[in-house]
C-alpha angles and dihedrals in degrees: 000000000000089000090060095050119096110213117208111232123219094257093062097067088048091053090048091051092049091049091050091052091050090049092053090049093044119136134209112240126208133050120309113236122262125169110252117238119260130186108256120186117229095228141005112271093220095051133057112244092241090058093068095054096053114118117259100196091141094056120104116259095206131071113338096245089066084079085085093054094219118143092198091056090048091055092047092051090052090051091051091051090053102040113016108126097206087057090050090055092052090047091051090049089053092052089049090053091050090052089051088059090056090048091054093043093053089070089068091069134063120263119231126195137178128211137185125193136182116185130177118196133178118221110202122206145135127242138159123258131166124230130193092279092051095248124133129230143176124270130200135171145184130230128210116208124197123198133179120176151154126227127197132185132178131180110211111227095219096154100035099251093136092042090053090050090052090048091051093048091048092053091047089053090052089049089052089051089053089048088054091052091046090052090048092050092048092051092046093050093044091051092048091048093050092046094050091044087055088054089051090052089050090053091048090049091054090051091050092048090053089045093051090051091048091048089049089055090048090052091050091049092048093048090051091050090047091051088051090053093243098118137029127256090253090071091058092049091050091051091049092049092050092050094049091049091054091048090052091051089051091054091047094052091052089058089054090051092052091052091051090051089052091050091051090050092054093047091052092048099250136117112264091238090063098053127081122165112203118226118245131195099226123068123212116264119254107259130221107235113217111235134212132204117276091247090059091058090078088065098039105051114083093203090054090049091049091050091050094048091051088050089054090048091052090050090055090052089062088059092047091051091048093050090050088067091066130075121280119226120201135182122209136178141169137185144162144111130301132175148124095253119070091197092058097036095112096049125113096255090057094055119110133171142166136186132183149145134231138199123203129188123167110229097194129018101152091253095305098140094041090051091049090054092050088048090053092049091050091049090052092050089051091050090051091053090046091051094050091047090050090052092050090049090051091054090048092050092055094045091047093055095040088054091045093052092048095047094041089051091054090046091051091056091053092043092053090056091046090051092050090050092048092052092049092047090051092051093048095045093048091052090049090052091051088052091049094243097122136026126253091254088071089054091050092052096050092042090055090047092050093049092048090050091050093050093044090054092050094046090049090056089051090052089052090051090051092048091052092051091045089051091052089050092046089054091051100253107242096332122133121187090215089073090068092069091064090054 
């Protein structure tokens, strides 16, 4: 048994002590992360500076879609939060990223393993032995060996390679958390857009229903006048054509409504056959979206936060690649019991142990580690450019929708006046036709103008809804980058 025991010599504890001191004094190589500078405007171009500072005491304090004050939309958003499958994918990706942090962090600690072994071997040989008749013969035997032991190994993170890997994984997990919030915001805004567009379609359908009824009355009036010999047959044909055209538009808009219902069903995680959204007369009011300063956008956009966290992860990879160019120091040890007798396996003579340290440094790798460091630096530079581009895109999104809301508001004022004029023109022309002062073609023209004005006004309101939702999304909804630190 003594031959199987490894005795630790006096120089091994000294090496262990030196390694421990080096570990305590270990450093973390590579640059520490600092957010790169980006050009941030002082104010929004489309909005006076004083507008941002106005109090918003009347604004909802809950989820952003409550700006529209619509209980049906509130219920749909809750359903989407609970059952949307795209959101479930993003949530699973986030959990996967969190698990990757634990995987990286496990390298900071020693590994410990246990083993048990039973081995039977036959040792062949010839020897002389006497039997009762005085003859000699060969003898052979077999030996059973039992072994139970523990093994431990630990790589000392002298240069911070493992710590940089943990840092990179942690930042990737925070980026995944921001991706989750960005996915959530996109689903919320898409659902709100589809729902409000459905309300616009409902309003357009009501206008077409009224138009069909009005055209039906015009056709009846024209037929009566034709039967009385007052007008020609062509007036009746024109009235019929106009009525059929309006009926076709009514059918078409119902198809659009069905498609919007199906989209809402998918966003809320349900089969389209199980979702029906009842039509309502009233449309939600146009909200006033509370604004923040441009500098605050860097903390409120989840896509900006995700880009920055990936930039920090890439920065940590530079440190990991730099540390990989230095020697690695590892500690290892093993111990246990070994013997040929199971009954005396746990006795002092059966005890064995060993402990040691190792240092490894590649002398030639054809530039592998240097190339890996250059690769990490290039990846970081790319992430910086991606981050700055994401910030610029965020500023553009806000400015685009601020401009859209301003211009659409001005257009709505003009459209309201145009609609009022079209209604008045229709009323006057219809009365003139009844009195026989104008032909039916004049009525057809003003009816088409009135219908176009009605639909333009409704579509314009839908565009203003969409611009408000897009502005909320551009401002980040209710996201705050500070929440990522707690994750």
